[in-house]
N, C-alpha and C positions, 0 to 999 in steps of 0.2 A: 675420402669417401666415408669413413666412419664418422667424421665430424658432421658431415651433411646428414647422415642417417640419425645421429643423436639429436641434431637440431630438428629434424622432421618429427622424431618421436616426441620431443618436448612440445612441439606445436600441436600434435595430435592430443597429447595429454591435456593441454590447456583448453583445446576445443571441446573435448569430452567433459571436462570440468564445467565449462561454461554451459554446455547443453544440459547438464544435470542441475545447475543452479538457476537457469532461466526457464522457469516452468512454461511460460507462454510460448517461447520459441520451441521448446521440446515437444509440447502438445501439437503445435502447428506442423512440426517436422514429422511427427508420428502420423498425423492425419494425411500429409502428403505421401508418405510411404504407402499407406493403405490405399490411397486413391490410385497410385501408380500400379500397384499389384492388381487392384480391382479392374482397372481399364485393360490391363494386359490379359487378365482372365476372360474378359468380355470380348477379346479380339479387337480391341481399339488401341493400337499402338500410337496412333496420332495424338489421341487425348492423353495417353500416358506420357508421351514426349513433351507435351505442353506443361504438364504438372512437373515433370522432371526438370525442365528448364527453369521453372519458377523456383523449385527446390534448390537447384544448384546456385542460382543467383542469390537466394536468401542465405545459403550456407556461406557463400563467398563473402557477403557483407558481414555476417557474424564473425567469420574467421578473421576478416580484416580488422574488426574491432578488438578481437582477442589478441592478435599479433602486435598491433600498433598501439 
């Protein structure tokens, strides 16, 4: 279990490093976070969910490029 947690922590550190070094991706990610919150504040969870799905897909692709 500890080995798994250490591996997960290493992955998170690499992902954070990448997000800090890839300005374009970081800016887009921040924009998506803001859009999600704005839609939720407006009472539009459907629109927030669409942006969240896009955000998760993008993060998955980025994470895949960092891990492999």
